[in-house]
C-alpha positions as a Markdown table, in Angstrom:
| # | Residue | x | y | z |
|---|---|---|---|---|
| 1 | Met | 99.8 | -60.9 | 20.9 |
| 2 | Asp | 103.1 | -59.1 | 21.2 |
| 3 | Val | 102.9 | -55.6 | 19.7 |
| 4 | Ala | 106.6 | -54.8 | 20.1 |
| 5 | Thr | 109.1 | -55.3 | 17.2 |
| 6 | Ser | 112.8 | -55.8 | 17.4 |
| 7 | Asn | 113.6 | -52.1 | 16.7 |
| 8 | Asp | 111.3 | -50.6 | 19.3 |
| 9 | Pro | 112.8 | -48.8 | 22.3 |
| 10 | Pro | 113.5 | -51.1 | 25.3 |
| 11 | Gly | 111.1 | -49.3 | 27.6 |
| 12 | Tyr | 108.2 | -49.8 | 25.1 |
| 13 | Val | 109.1 | -53.5 | 24.6 |
| 14 | Trp | 109.3 | -54.1 | 28.4 |
| 15 | Leu | 106.0 | -52.4 | 29.0 |
| 16 | Ser | 104.2 | -54.1 | 26.1 |
| 17 | Arg | 105.3 | -57.5 | 27.5 |
| 18 | Leu | 104.7 | -56.7 | 31.1 |
| 19 | Leu | 101.1 | -55.5 | 30.7 |
| 20 | Pro | 99.5 | -58.8 | 29.6 |
| 21 | Ala | 101.0 | -60.6 | 32.5 |
| 22 | Thr | 99.9 | -57.9 | 35.0 |
| 23 | Ile | 96.4 | -58.0 | 33.6 |
| 24 | Ile | 96.2 | -61.8 | 34.0 |
| 25 | Val | 97.7 | -61.8 | 37.5 |
| 26 | Ser | 95.5 | -58.9 | 38.6 |
| 27 | Thr | 92.4 | -60.4 | 37.2 |
| 28 | Phe | 93.0 | -63.7 | 39.0 |
| 29 | Ala | 94.0 | -62.0 | 42.3 |
| 30 | Asn | 91.0 | -59.7 | 42.1 |
| 31 | Phe | 88.6 | -62.6 | 41.6 |
| 32 | Phe | 90.2 | -64.6 | 44.4 |
| 33 | Thr | 90.3 | -61.8 | 47.0 |
| 34 | Leu | 86.7 | -60.7 | 46.1 |
| 35 | Leu | 85.5 | -64.2 | 46.5 |
| 36 | Ile | 87.1 | -64.5 | 49.9 |
| 37 | Ser | 86.1 | -61.1 | 51.2 |
| 38 | Ile | 82.4 | -61.2 | 50.0 |
| 39 | Gly | 81.6 | -64.9 | 49.6 |
| 40 | Ala | 83.1 | -66.3 | 52.8 |
| 41 | Tyr | 81.8 | -63.7 | 55.2 |
| 42 | Gly | 78.3 | -63.0 | 54.0 |
| 43 | Pro | 76.7 | -59.6 | 54.7 |
| 44 | Ala | 78.9 | -56.8 | 56.0 |
| 45 | Arg | 79.0 | -56.2 | 59.7 |
| 46 | Arg | 79.6 | -53.0 | 61.4 |
| 47 | Phe | 83.0 | -53.9 | 62.9 |
| 48 | Trp | 85.4 | -56.0 | 60.7 |
| 49 | Asn | 88.2 | -58.0 | 61.9 |
| 50 | Ser | 91.7 | -57.4 | 60.6 |
| 51 | Phe | 91.5 | -60.4 | 58.1 |
| 52 | Glu | 88.5 | -58.9 | 56.4 |
| 53 | Ile | 90.1 | -55.4 | 56.2 |
| 54 | Phe | 93.4 | -56.8 | 54.8 |
| 55 | Ile | 91.7 | -59.0 | 52.2 |
| 56 | Ser | 89.5 | -56.0 | 51.2 |
| 57 | Leu | 92.6 | -53.8 | 50.8 |
| 58 | Ala | 94.3 | -56.5 | 48.8 |
| 59 | Trp | 91.3 | -56.6 | 46.5 |
| 60 | Leu | 91.4 | -52.8 | 46.1 |
| 61 | Phe | 95.1 | -52.7 | 45.2 |
| 62 | Phe | 94.6 | -55.6 | 42.7 |
| 63 | Leu | 91.7 | -53.7 | 41.2 |
| 64 | Ile | 93.7 | -50.5 | 40.8 |
| 65 | Ala | 96.6 | -52.4 | 39.2 |
| 66 | Leu | 94.2 | -54.1 | 36.8 |
| 67 | Thr | 92.6 | -50.8 | 35.7 |
| 68 | Leu | 95.9 | -49.1 | 35.2 |
| 69 | Ser | 97.2 | -52.1 | 33.2 |
| 70 | Ile | 94.2 | -52.1 | 31.0 |
| 71 | Leu | 94.4 | -48.3 | 30.5 |
| 72 | Ala | 98.1 | -48.5 | 29.6 |
| 73 | Gln | 97.5 | -51.4 | 27.2 |
| 74 | Met | 94.9 | -49.3 | 25.4 |
| 75 | Ile | 97.3 | -46.3 | 25.3 |
| 76 | Ile | 100.2 | -48.3 | 23.9 |
| 77 | Thr | 97.8 | -49.8 | 21.3 |
| 78 | Tyr | 95.9 | -46.8 | 20.1 |
| 79 | Gln | 98.7 | -44.2 | 20.6 |
| 80 | Arg | 101.5 | -46.5 | 19.5 |
| 81 | His | 103.2 | -44.1 | 17.2 |
| 82 | His | 103.3 | -41.3 | 19.7 |
| 83 | Val | 104.4 | -43.5 | 22.6 |
| 84 | Leu | 107.2 | -45.1 | 20.5 |
| 85 | Asp | 108.3 | -41.6 | 19.5 |
| 86 | Ala | 108.4 | -40.5 | 23.2 |
| 87 | Phe | 110.2 | -43.6 | 24.4 |
| 88 | Gly | 112.7 | -43.1 | 21.6 |
| 89 | Arg | 113.3 | -39.5 | 22.7 |
| 90 | Gly | 113.7 | -40.4 | 26.4 |
| 91 | Arg | 112.4 | -38.3 | 29.3 |
| 92 | Asp | 114.2 | -35.1 | 28.3 |
| 93 | Gly | 113.1 | -35.5 | 24.7 |
| 94 | Tyr | 109.5 | -35.9 | 26.0 |
| 95 | Arg | 109.6 | -32.4 | 27.5 |
| 96 | Lys | 110.5 | -30.9 | 24.2 |
| 97 | Trp | 107.9 | -33.1 | 22.4 |
| 98 | Arg | 105.2 | -32.1 | 25.0 |
| 99 | Asp | 106.0 | -28.4 | 24.5 |
| 100 | Gly | 105.2 | -28.5 | 20.8 |
| 101 | Gly | 108.4 | -29.8 | 19.2 |
| 102 | Ser | 107.9 | -32.0 | 16.1 |
| 103 | Gly | 104.4 | -30.7 | 15.3 |
| 104 | Ser | 101.4 | -29.8 | 17.3 |
| 105 | Lys | 100.0 | -32.5 | 19.6 |
| 106 | Ser | 96.4 | -32.9 | 20.8 |
| 107 | Phe | 95.6 | -32.8 | 24.5 |
| 108 | Ala | 94.7 | -36.5 | 24.4 |
| 109 | Glu | 98.0 | -37.4 | 22.8 |
| 110 | Arg | 100.0 | -35.4 | 25.4 |
| 111 | Ile | 98.1 | -37.0 | 28.3 |
| 112 | Ala | 98.4 | -40.5 | 26.9 |
| 113 | Val | 102.1 | -40.3 | 26.2 |
| 114 | Gly | 102.8 | -38.5 | 29.5 |
| 115 | Phe | 100.9 | -41.2 | 31.4 |
| 116 | Val | 103.0 | -44.0 | 29.9 |
| 117 | Val | 106.4 | -42.4 | 29.4 |
| 118 | Lys | 106.9 | -39.5 | 31.9 |
| 119 | Leu | 105.3 | -41.5 | 34.7 |
| 120 | Pro | 107.1 | -44.8 | 34.9 |
| 121 | Leu | 103.8 | -46.6 | 34.7 |
| 122 | Ala | 105.3 | -50.1 | 34.8 |
| 123 | Met | 106.9 | -49.3 | 38.2 |
| 124 | Val | 103.7 | -47.9 | 39.6 |
| 125 | Ile | 101.7 | -50.9 | 38.5 |
| 126 | Ala | 104.3 | -53.3 | 40.0 |
| 127 | Phe | 104.3 | -51.3 | 43.3 |
| 128 | Ile | 100.5 | -51.4 | 43.5 |
| 129 | Met | 100.4 | -55.1 | 42.8 |
| 130 | Leu | 103.0 | -55.6 | 45.6 |
| 131 | Leu | 100.8 | -53.7 | 48.0 |
| 132 | Gly | 98.0 | -56.2 | 47.2 |
| 133 | Phe | 100.4 | -59.1 | 47.8 |
| 134 | Met | 101.5 | -57.4 | 51.1 |
| 135 | Phe | 98.0 | -57.3 | 52.4 |
| 136 | Cys | 97.4 | -60.9 | 51.3 |
| 137 | Ser | 100.5 | -62.0 | 53.3 |
| 138 | Leu | 99.1 | -60.1 | 56.3 |
| 139 | Cys | 96.0 | -62.3 | 55.9 |
| 140 | Val | 98.2 | -65.4 | 55.9 |
| 141 | Val | 99.8 | -64.2 | 59.3 |
| 142 | Ser | 96.5 | -65.0 | 61.0 |
| 143 | His | 96.8 | -68.7 | 59.9 |
| 144 | Ser | 100.5 | -69.3 | 59.8 |
| 145 | Leu | 102.6 | -66.8 | 61.6 |
| 146 | Ala | 106.0 | -67.7 | 60.2 |
| 147 | Val | 104.9 | -68.1 | 56.6 |
| 148 | Gly | 102.8 | -64.9 | 56.7 |
| 149 | Trp | 105.7 | -62.7 | 58.1 |
| 150 | Ile | 108.2 | -64.2 | 55.6 |
| 151 | Gly | 105.8 | -63.3 | 52.8 |
| 152 | Phe | 105.3 | -59.8 | 54.2 |
| 153 | Thr | 109.1 | -59.3 | 54.5 |
| 154 | Trp | 109.6 | -60.5 | 51.0 |
| 155 | Thr | 107.0 | -58.1 | 49.6 |
| 156 | Ile | 108.6 | -55.2 | 51.5 |
| 157 | Ile | 112.0 | -56.2 | 50.0 |
| 158 | Met | 110.5 | -56.3 | 46.5 |
| 159 | Met | 108.9 | -52.8 | 47.1 |
| 160 | Val | 112.2 | -51.4 | 48.1 |
| 161 | Leu | 113.9 | -52.9 | 45.0 |
| 162 | Thr | 111.1 | -51.5 | 42.9 |
| 163 | Ile | 111.7 | -48.0 | 44.3 |
| 164 | Val | 115.5 | -48.4 | 43.9 |
| 165 | Ser | 115.2 | -49.4 | 40.3 |
| 166 | Trp | 112.8 | -46.6 | 39.7 |
| 167 | Val | 115.3 | -44.1 | 41.1 |
| 168 | Leu | 118.1 | -45.7 | 39.1 |
| 169 | Met | 116.1 | -45.4 | 35.9 |
| 170 | Glu | 115.5 | -41.7 | 36.6 |
| 171 | His | 119.2 | -40.9 | 37.0 |
| 172 | Phe | 120.9 | -43.2 | 34.5 |
């Protein structure tokens, strides 16, 4: 269900449409990597090979992305009015809002809005998911050298583009 309307700020609309997709992808990737890391190798051994370490790291990053996505979805659902107000004001307007402008705010409201608006949460979630895919591509390297390194290079390029777009959003 889409919670955004046509007159909502673009940042809110983008985040509200991105989060369900990241929850679905993170859930699937989390299940898949957990199944491989735990199911295929049985009980843990003292020394792991690089495949087991990389697939475990991929699972960890997908889990972090999933929890951040669910937390953000809860915030934009339950603090919708405050988040919309902060997105409408922009990053500079958020500072004034946080410091008490436009009525007193509870600590929970300030934290929720700061987490979603001040911190570009969508970029953080995308970057963490890309870290998971990067470690998955390193696992593929052990089976198919060319395909794994192409996947690794592609995820690095996407990480750089994520950081560049993050910087551009901050300055423009």
